[in-house]
C-alpha positions as CSV (number, residue, x, y, z in Angstrom):
1,M,128.1,92.5,85.9
2,E,125.2,94.9,85.5
3,E,125.0,97.1,82.4
4,V,123.7,100.5,83.3
5,L,122.9,103.0,80.7
6,V,124.6,106.3,81.5
7,E,124.1,109.5,79.6
8,T,125.2,113.0,80.5
9,R,121.9,114.5,79.4
10,P,119.2,112.4,81.2
11,V,116.0,111.2,79.5
12,G,113.1,110.7,81.9
13,R,109.5,109.6,81.3
14,L,106.0,110.2,82.4
15,A,103.9,107.0,81.9
16,P,100.3,107.5,82.8
17,S,97.8,104.7,82.3
18,P,94.2,105.4,81.2
19,T,92.7,103.0,83.7
20,G,91.4,105.9,85.8
21,A,91.6,109.7,86.3
22,L,94.9,111.4,87.3
23,H,95.1,111.9,91.0
24,L,97.5,113.5,93.6
25,G,99.6,110.4,93.9
26,N,100.2,110.2,90.2
27,V,101.1,113.9,90.0
28,R,103.6,113.7,92.9
29,T,105.5,110.9,91.2
30,F,105.4,112.6,87.8
31,M,106.6,115.9,89.4
32,I,109.6,114.1,90.8
33,A,110.3,112.4,87.5
34,W,109.9,115.7,85.5
35,L,112.1,117.7,87.9
36,S,114.8,115.0,88.0
37,A,115.3,115.2,84.3
38,R,114.6,118.9,83.7
39,S,116.8,120.1,86.6
40,R,119.8,118.6,84.8
41,G,118.9,119.8,81.3
42,G,117.3,116.5,80.3
43,R,114.5,115.5,78.1
44,V,111.1,114.1,79.1
45,I,109.1,111.5,77.2
46,M,105.3,111.2,77.5
47,R,104.2,107.5,77.1
48,M,100.6,106.5,77.4
49,E,100.6,103.0,78.7
50,D,97.2,101.9,77.4
51,L,97.6,98.1,77.0
52,D,95.5,97.1,80.0
53,H,92.4,97.1,77.7
54,P,89.7,95.7,80.1
55,K,90.5,98.5,82.6
56,D,91.1,101.3,80.2
57,R,88.4,104.0,80.5
58,P,87.2,106.1,77.6
59,G,88.5,109.6,77.8
60,A,91.0,108.9,80.6
61,A,94.1,109.2,78.3
62,E,93.0,112.6,77.0
63,G,92.0,113.7,80.5
64,A,95.4,112.8,82.0
65,V,97.2,114.8,79.3
66,E,94.9,117.8,79.8
67,D,95.4,117.7,83.6
68,L,99.2,117.5,83.2
69,R,99.3,120.4,80.8
70,W,97.1,122.4,83.2
71,L,99.6,121.8,86.0
72,G,102.5,123.0,83.8
73,F,104.1,119.8,82.6
74,D,105.6,119.6,79.2
75,W,107.5,116.9,77.3
76,D,109.6,116.5,74.2
77,E,108.2,113.4,72.6
78,E,104.9,111.6,72.9
79,Y,104.0,107.9,72.4
80,V,101.0,105.6,72.7
81,Q,101.8,102.0,73.5
82,S,98.8,100.5,71.7
83,R,100.3,101.9,68.4
84,R,103.6,100.1,69.0
85,K,102.6,96.5,69.1
86,A,104.9,95.5,66.2
87,F,107.9,96.3,68.5
88,Y,106.6,94.1,71.2
89,R,105.9,91.3,68.8
90,D,109.5,91.4,67.5
91,A,110.8,91.3,71.1
92,L,108.6,88.3,71.9
93,E,109.9,86.5,68.8
94,T,113.4,87.0,70.0
95,L,112.6,85.6,73.4
96,K,110.8,82.7,71.8
97,S,113.8,81.9,69.6
98,K,115.9,81.6,72.8
99,G,113.4,79.4,74.5
100,L,112.7,82.0,77.2
101,V,108.9,82.2,77.0
102,Y,106.0,79.9,77.0
103,P,102.2,80.1,77.1
104,C,100.5,79.6,80.5
105,V,96.8,78.9,81.3
106,C,97.0,79.1,85.1
107,S,94.7,81.6,86.7
108,R,95.6,83.7,89.7
109,R,93.6,81.4,91.8
110,D,95.6,78.4,90.5
111,V,98.8,80.1,91.4
112,E,97.5,81.1,94.8
113,S,96.4,77.5,95.6
114,A,99.9,76.3,94.7
115,Q,101.6,78.5,97.3
116,S,103.3,76.6,100.2
117,A,102.5,79.5,102.6
118,P,100.2,82.6,102.7
119,H,101.5,85.5,100.6
120,A,99.1,88.3,101.6
121,G,100.1,91.5,99.9
122,E,103.1,89.8,98.3
123,Q,104.0,88.8,94.8
124,L,103.0,85.2,94.0
125,H,105.5,82.6,93.2
126,Y,104.8,80.5,90.1
127,P,106.0,76.9,90.3
128,G,106.3,76.4,86.5
129,T,103.1,74.3,86.1
130,C,102.8,75.1,82.3
131,R,106.5,74.7,81.4
132,G,106.6,72.4,78.4
133,R,102.9,71.8,78.6
134,F,101.8,73.4,75.3
135,S,103.6,73.6,72.0
136,S,102.0,76.9,71.0
137,W,99.8,79.8,72.1
138,A,96.9,78.4,69.9
139,E,97.1,75.1,71.7
140,A,97.0,76.8,75.1
141,L,94.1,79.0,74.0
142,A,92.1,76.0,72.8
143,F,92.7,74.2,76.1
144,C,91.4,76.9,78.4
145,G,89.1,78.9,76.1
146,R,90.6,82.3,77.3
147,P,93.8,84.1,76.3
148,P,96.7,82.5,78.1
149,C,99.7,84.6,79.2
150,W,103.3,84.5,78.1
151,R,105.6,83.6,81.0
152,F,109.3,84.3,81.1
153,R,111.4,81.2,82.0
154,V,113.6,82.1,85.0
155,E,116.6,79.9,85.5
156,K,117.5,78.9,89.1
157,G,120.4,80.4,90.9
158,G,121.8,83.9,91.1
159,R,120.4,87.1,92.4
160,V,119.5,90.2,90.5
161,G,120.6,93.4,92.1
162,F,120.7,97.1,91.3
163,E,121.4,100.4,93.0
164,D,118.1,102.3,93.3
165,V,118.8,106.1,93.3
166,F,116.3,106.6,96.2
167,A,115.8,103.3,97.9
168,G,119.4,102.1,97.8
169,R,120.7,98.6,97.0
170,Y,118.0,96.1,96.2
171,E,118.5,92.4,95.5
172,Q,116.2,89.6,94.7
173,N,116.5,85.9,93.7
174,V,113.8,86.0,91.0
175,A,113.6,82.3,90.8
176,E,112.8,81.9,94.4
177,K,110.6,85.0,94.8
178,L,108.6,85.0,91.6
179,G,109.5,82.0,89.5
180,D,108.5,82.2,85.9
181,F,106.7,85.6,85.8
182,P,104.1,86.9,83.3
183,L,105.2,89.1,80.4
184,A,101.9,89.7,78.6
185,R,98.4,88.4,78.2
186,D,98.4,89.1,74.4
187,E,99.5,86.7,71.7
188,G,101.8,89.3,70.2
189,G,103.5,90.3,73.5
190,A,101.7,93.6,74.1
191,G,101.7,93.6,77.9
192,Y,103.1,95.9,80.6
193,T,106.4,94.1,81.5
194,L,107.6,93.5,78.0
195,A,106.3,96.8,76.6
196,A,108.0,98.9,79.3
197,V,111.3,97.2,78.8
198,V,111.2,97.5,75.0
199,D,110.0,101.1,75.0
200,D,112.5,102.4,77.6
201,A,115.3,101.2,75.4
202,A,113.8,102.3,72.1
203,M,113.0,105.8,73.5
204,G,116.4,106.2,75.1
205,V,115.1,106.5,78.6
206,T,118.0,106.7,81.0
207,E,116.1,107.0,84.3
208,V,112.8,105.6,85.5
209,V,111.2,107.4,88.4
210,R,108.1,105.6,89.8
211,G,106.3,104.5,92.9
212,D,108.1,102.2,95.3
213,D,105.2,99.7,94.9
214,L,107.1,98.6,91.8
215,L,110.5,98.2,93.4
216,A,110.1,94.4,93.8
217,A,109.0,94.0,90.1
218,T,112.2,95.6,88.8
219,P,114.6,92.6,89.0
220,A,112.2,90.8,86.6
221,Q,112.4,93.6,84.2
222,I,116.2,93.6,84.4
223,L,116.1,89.9,83.4
224,V,114.1,90.7,80.3
225,Q,116.5,93.6,79.5
226,R,119.4,91.2,79.7
227,A,117.7,88.6,77.6
228,L,117.0,91.1,74.8
229,G,120.5,92.7,75.1
230,L,119.1,96.0,76.2
231,P,120.6,98.5,78.7
232,T,119.3,99.0,82.2
233,P,118.2,102.5,83.0
234,R,118.8,104.2,86.4
235,Y,115.8,103.4,88.7
236,C,114.4,105.7,91.3
237,H,111.5,104.3,93.4
238,V,109.8,107.0,95.6
239,P,107.2,106.6,98.4
240,L,103.6,106.6,97.4
241,V,100.9,109.0,98.5
242,V,98.5,107.3,100.9
243,G,95.3,108.0,102.7
244,P,94.9,108.5,106.5
245,D,94.6,104.7,106.8
246,G,98.1,104.2,105.3
247,R,96.8,102.6,102.2
248,R,97.5,103.9,98.7
249,L,95.1,106.5,97.4
250,A,91.7,105.2,96.3
251,K,88.1,106.3,96.1
252,R,87.6,105.3,99.7
253,H,89.8,108.3,100.6
254,G,87.6,110.8,98.9
255,D,88.0,112.5,95.5
256,T,91.7,113.4,94.9
257,R,91.3,113.6,91.1
258,I,93.0,116.6,89.5
259,A,89.9,117.1,87.4
260,R,87.9,117.6,90.6
261,Y,90.3,120.2,91.9
262,R,90.2,122.0,88.5
263,E,86.4,122.0,88.6
264,S,86.3,123.4,92.1
265,G,88.5,126.4,91.2
266,A,91.8,125.2,92.7
267,R,94.9,126.8,91.3
268,P,97.7,124.7,89.8
269,G,100.2,126.4,92.1
270,A,98.3,125.3,95.2
271,I,98.3,121.7,94.1
272,L,102.0,121.7,93.2
273,G,102.8,123.6,96.4
274,M,101.2,121.0,98.6
275,L,103.0,118.2,96.8
276,A,106.3,120.1,96.8
277,A,106.0,120.7,100.5
278,S,105.7,117.0,101.0
279,C,109.0,116.6,99.3
280,G,110.7,119.4,101.3
281,W,110.9,121.9,98.5
282,A,108.3,124.4,99.6
283,A,106.8,125.9,102.7
284,P,103.3,124.7,103.8
285,G,100.7,126.8,102.0
286,E,103.2,128.1,99.4
287,E,102.1,128.2,95.8
288,V,104.7,127.3,93.2
289,S,105.2,126.4,89.6
290,L,107.3,123.6,88.2
291,A,109.8,126.3,87.0
292,D,110.0,127.6,90.6
293,L,111.0,124.1,91.8
294,L,113.8,123.5,89.3
295,P,116.5,125.1,91.5
296,R,115.0,123.5,94.6
297,F,114.9,119.9,93.4
298,S,116.7,117.5,95.6
299,L,116.0,113.7,96.0
300,A,117.8,113.9,99.4
301,A,115.0,116.2,100.8
302,I,112.2,113.7,100.1
303,P,111.1,111.8,103.2
304,H,111.4,108.0,102.9
305,S,108.0,107.5,104.5
306,P,104.8,107.7,102.4
307,F,103.0,111.1,102.1
308,V,99.6,111.2,103.7
309,A,97.4,113.2,101.5
310,G,95.7,116.2,103.0
311,T,93.4,118.9,101.7
312,L,94.1,122.1,99.8
């Protein structure tokens, strides 16, 4: 039976990553998350997810916060994941004590070559090559000469399912779909999957609003929550913002950075208005503030298809 954390006063979160500048796609998802919590008198957590060190860009974290403030976002608490590594280490030790994690030296190419069929655009299935192969992280590191990753041991059988607030019922056999999935590429467990699970529970997050590209990754996070005895928040996966070619926003679609709009003299209300119109909360061309949108907020009004970004 699924344990779902329920609270009368919701706690949502904004979780930008400093791997690049804030763009329209980020803001649309953050707007939905902020309104979902605030429209019901809830609290909002700001959490900078800065553990992807090789991709983190200097100044990106500060820029994201500045852009969000300029657009009118506020929050009640603020956290930085790189300052919370002790919590992830403790969680990793718990999983190690239960025999649920092990170090793995397989590269993505190794995993791809082990696939029985092409998986273009899909999550890769890991066959358990390194299960029982190394007695410690240090042994695995000495073997390959680069940091191994921690993998979560997934037992066969059973499906993980949950009711997504927007996408509806979603189920997945994690053993068949993913196999033993990666938790972190850090000796102390500081990586996205483990950190997100630990932080959501520690910060009292009751609902997670994010892009539907992460829908398929959610059952794995639920397995980690269960292994650590943590509650499962309410999930809400919403459509992404895409370019005219139907692919998620990137540099190839032009400059959709909020910083660029600010520099060009665009008004916050125009940006929010365009994104609100894509959700069915504003008329085309209408300028709005987040406060204006509080009484208009409705998940039911949001189209289930991706939003194709236009111009202001």
